[in-house]
C-alpha positions in Angstrom: -15.2 17.6 23.6 -18.9 17.0 24.9 -20.7 14.0 23.7 -23.5 13.7 21.2 -26.6 12.9 23.2 -28.2 9.8 21.1 -31.9 9.8 21.9 -33.6 6.7 21.3 -37.5 7.8 20.5 -39.8 5.2 21.8 -42.7 7.6 21.2 -46.0 5.7 21.0 -44.3 2.3 20.0 -45.6 1.1 23.2 -48.6 0.8 21.8 -50.4 2.2 25.0 -48.9 -1.2 26.4 -46.7 -0.4 29.6 -44.9 -4.1 29.9 -43.6 -3.2 26.0 -43.1 0.4 26.7 -40.4 -1.1 30.0 -39.3 -3.7 27.7 -38.3 -1.0 25.0 -36.3 1.4 27.5 -34.3 -1.7 28.7 -33.6 -2.6 25.1 -32.6 0.6 24.4 -30.0 1.1 27.3 -28.5 -2.2 25.8 -28.4 -0.5 22.9 -26.4 2.7 24.0 -28.8 5.1 24.2 -27.9 8.0 26.7 -32.0 9.3 26.6 -35.7 7.4 25.9 -38.2 9.7 24.8 -42.1 9.0 24.9 -44.8 10.9 23.6 -47.4 12.0 26.4 -50.4 13.2 25.4 -54.7 13.6 25.8 -56.1 12.5 22.7 -59.6 14.9 23.7 -56.9 17.8 24.3 -55.1 17.8 21.1 -57.4 16.3 17.9 -60.3 16.7 16.6 -62.5 13.5 16.6 -62.9 13.3 13.0 -59.2 14.2 12.2 -58.0 12.1 9.3 -54.8 10.3 9.1 -51.1 11.2 7.7 -49.9 8.9 4.9 -47.6 7.0 6.2 -49.9 6.7 9.4 -52.2 4.1 7.1 -49.3 1.7 6.8 -49.1 0.0 9.8 -52.7 0.8 11.3 -56.3 -0.3 10.9 -57.7 2.2 7.7 -61.0 1.9 9.5 -59.7 3.8 12.3 -59.2 7.6 12.1 -56.1 9.8 13.6 -58.2 10.7 16.7 -59.1 6.7 17.1 -55.3 6.2 17.0 -54.0 8.4 19.2 -56.6 7.6 21.6 -55.5 4.3 21.5 -51.8 4.9 22.2 -52.8 7.3 25.2 -51.0 6.3 28.3 -52.4 6.8 32.1 -50.5 9.1 34.3 -49.5 5.9 36.6 -48.0 4.6 33.7 -45.6 7.4 33.1 -45.1 7.2 37.0 -43.8 3.7 36.3 -41.9 4.3 33.1 -39.7 7.5 34.5 -39.2 5.0 37.5 -38.1 2.2 35.3 -35.7 4.8 33.2 -33.8 5.9 36.7 -33.5 2.1 37.8 -32.1 1.5 34.5 -29.8 5.2 34.5 -31.1 6.3 31.4 -33.4 9.4 31.3 -36.7 9.6 30.7 -37.6 12.6 27.9 -41.3 13.0 26.9 -43.0 15.4 24.3 -45.9 17.1 25.8 -48.2 18.0 23.3 -50.9 19.9 25.3 -51.2 21.9 28.3 -52.3 19.3 31.0 -49.5 16.5 29.6 -46.8 19.7 30.5 -48.3 19.5 34.0 -48.1 15.7 34.5 -44.4 15.7 33.6 -43.4 18.5 35.7 -45.1 15.8 38.6 -42.6 13.9 37.7 -39.8 16.3 37.9 -38.5 15.8 34.3 -35.2 17.2 33.3 -36.0 18.9 30.2 -38.5 19.1 27.4 -38.8 18.8 24.0 -41.2 20.0 21.3 -42.5 18.2 18.4 -42.1 19.4 14.8 -45.8 20.2 14.7 -46.2 22.3 17.6 -43.3 24.9 17.0 -46.0 27.2 16.5 -48.3 26.4 19.1 -47.6 29.2 21.3 -50.1 28.1 24.6 -47.9 25.3 24.6 -45.0 27.2 24.4 -46.3 29.7 26.8 -46.6 26.4 29.2 -43.2 25.1 28.8 -41.5 28.6 29.6 -43.2 28.6 32.6 -41.3 25.9 34.0 -37.6 27.1 33.4 -36.9 24.4 32.0 -34.6 23.5 29.0 -35.8 23.0 25.6 -35.2 20.7 22.8 -37.0 22.0 19.7 -37.5 20.5 16.7 -38.0 22.8 13.6 -39.4 20.3 11.1 -42.1 21.3 8.9 -40.8 25.0 9.5 -39.9 28.0 7.7 -37.1 30.1 9.3 -39.2 33.4 9.9 -41.9 30.9 12.2 -38.8 29.2 13.6 -37.3 32.9 14.7 -40.6 34.2 15.9 -40.8 30.9 18.7 -37.3 31.4 19.6 -37.5 35.3 19.9 -40.7 34.1 22.3 -38.6 32.4 24.6 -35.3 34.7 24.3 -37.5 38.1 25.0 -38.2 35.8 28.3 -34.4 35.7 29.3 -34.9 31.8 28.1 -31.9 30.7 25.8 -31.4 27.4 27.2 -32.3 25.9 23.6 -31.3 23.3 21.2 -32.9 23.4 17.5 -33.4 19.6 15.7 -33.2 19.8 12.2 -35.7 17.1 11.0 -37.7 16.5 8.0 -41.2 15.1 9.0 -41.7 12.3 7.2 -41.0 8.6 7.7 -39.2 7.9 6.1 -37.5 10.7 4.5 -36.3 11.2 1.0 -32.1 11.5 0.7 -33.0 14.9 -1.1 -35.1 16.3 1.4 -32.5 16.2 4.0 -30.5 19.4 3.6 -28.4 18.9 6.1 -26.6 22.1 5.5 -29.7 23.8 7.3 -28.0 23.0 10.2 -24.6 25.2 10.0 -27.6 28.3 9.0 -29.4 27.6 11.9 -26.7 27.7 14.4 -25.4 30.6 12.8 -28.9 32.5 12.4 -30.0 31.7 15.7 -26.6 31.4 18.4 -27.6 28.2 19.5 -26.8 24.5 19.8 -28.1 22.4 16.6 -29.3 18.6 16.5 -30.9 16.4 14.1 -33.7 14.1 14.4 -32.9 11.5 12.1 -36.0 10.0 10.1 -33.9 8.5 7.2 -32.8 5.5 6.8 -29.5 3.9 7.4 -27.1 5.9 9.4 -25.2 8.0 6.8 -27.2 11.1 7.3 -26.5 11.0 11.2 -22.6 11.0 10.4 -23.0 13.9 8.4 -24.9 15.6 11.1 -22.0 15.1 13.4 -19.6 16.6 11.2 -21.7 19.7 11.1 -21.5 19.9 14.6 -24.8 18.2 16.1 -24.9 18.3 19.6 -27.8 15.1 20.0 -28.8 13.1 17.6 -32.6 11.4 17.8 -34.2 8.3 15.7 -37.1 6.4 16.2 -36.7 3.3 18.0 -38.7 -0.3 18.1 -38.0 -3.8 19.3 -40.4 -5.8 16.4 -40.6 -3.4 13.1 -43.7 -5.8 12.3 -45.6 -4.5 15.5 -48.8 -2.5 14.8 -48.7 1.2 14.9 -47.6 4.3 13.3 -43.9 4.7 13.4 -42.7 1.0 14.2 -42.0 0.5 10.2 -39.6 3.6 10.2 -38.0 2.7 13.9 -34.5 1.0 14.3 -34.9 -2.3 15.7 -32.4 -2.6 18.8 -29.7 -4.8 16.6 -29.7 -1.4 13.8 -29.9 1.1 16.6 -26.8 -0.8 18.4 -24.9 -0.1 14.8 -26.5 3.6 14.9 -24.7 4.2 18.1 -21.8 2.7 17.3 -21.4 4.7 13.9 -22.0 8.0 15.8 -19.3 7.2 18.5 -16.8 6.3 15.8 -18.3 9.6 13.4 -17.5 11.6 16.4 -14.0 10.4 17.4 -12.8 10.8 13.4 -14.3 14.2 13.5 -12.5 15.5 16.8 -11.9 19.3 17.1 -10.5 21.6 14.9 -6.7 22.0 17.0 -4.3 20.9 13.7 -1.2 19.6 15.4 0.8 16.4 15.1 -0.4 13.6 16.6 0.8 11.1 19.2 1.1 8.4 16.3 2.4 10.7 13.5 5.6 11.5 15.7 7.5 8.6 14.9 7.0 9.8 11.0 7.6 13.0 11.5 11.2 12.0 12.9 11.9 9.6 9.8 10.3 11.3 7.1 11.0 15.1 7.3 14.2 16.6 5.9 17.3 18.4 8.3 19.5 20.7 7.1 22.4 18.7 6.5 26.5 19.2 5.6 27.0 18.6 2.0 30.4 18.4 2.6 32.9 18.6 6.3 33.1 22.0 7.1 36.0 23.6 10.3 35.4 25.1 13.2 34.7 29.3 11.9 33.7 28.5 8.3 30.6 30.4 7.0 27.2 27.7 5.6 26.3 28.8 2.8 23.3 27.1 0.0 26.6 25.6 -1.6 27.2 23.5 1.2 23.9 22.4 2.5 21.1 19.7 1.4 18.3 18.7 3.0 18.3 14.7 4.2 16.4 12.9 6.3 15.6 12.1 9.1 14.3 15.3 10.6 16.7 15.1 13.8 18.2 18.6 12.9 16.8 21.7 12.1 13.9 21.3 9.4 13.7 23.5 5.9 12.2 26.3 7.6 14.7 27.4 9.8 17.1 27.9 6.7 17.5 31.6 6.9 18.5 31.4 10.7 21.6 28.9 8.9 22.6 30.8 5.9 25.8 33.4 6.0 26.2 31.8 9.7 29.7 30.5 11.3 29.9 27.0 12.6 31.3 26.6 16.6 33.6 23.4 15.9 34.2 20.8 13.1 31.6 18.6 11.1 32.1 15.8 9.2 29.7 15.5 5.7 26.0 14.7 6.3 26.4 15.9 9.9 22.4 17.5 10.5 22.9 21.2 11.8 21.5 22.2 15.1 21.0 25.4 16.5 23.7 25.1 19.2 26.3 24.5 16.7 26.1 28.1 15.3 28.1 31.1 15.8 
């Protein structure tokens, strides 16, 4: 069974600072993340100048600036991404980034990224999807805010072009989202409808949702990450600190061990209990060679070292090969 891929979503929590970005990469690695994810964008390519902020973004940023101005401040240069990618490689953690515009895909292609992640907001941006498709690289597709018909249209766009290396990330696009909005059973529906791997982009508080997502078959789980919740920026307050993320990773790893797989078998640690606690077909009294066994002269007793009760029909009416004393537990080789 493959381990769940755990993604630390640094996003824009670097606040436009390359040194802070690198520090977050290092801390995410120490916290147990498999992948660190950033966001790559050019504000002028995807945001109108007078766009307003989302409500949650007002909590950690200046009320004087609008959405465009906030995004513009969080923009990183191509040289910054080159340095971050190199730093990720040095720290043996995968660099992943969400492109928000065509120029950003081209930048990430120059960095030779392994795969792409598309944000929920861009599930319906078919111009961006056309560009992603041209890279022929695997895609992680967040489906927050989307209807099934919208998801189907985008998935079919890729499948018609013979590209099906897609993981759908169930997501609720609010930071943080409420427990009642999580609707985690949606993961099962997505898996059934689209025959694709499904993961979970976790915007909830705590670790319970991630544990449940593992049980529902998540192949990857993403959670926002910061080194300080009190830093200024739109996502810090809804992100996990290094200590919280370490606990999150440990919890997910424990959950995937506990959920295991669907094979039902006697576990190694159960074998002694099975031998002692199960009953065997046992003689109720001493019997002689050639005597026929009936229900009158057997009883079920522990331990389980002889034939178990499910073998009773292979014993009743059979003859014994030799003399046996009371409480002898019958084996197959004892019967004629």
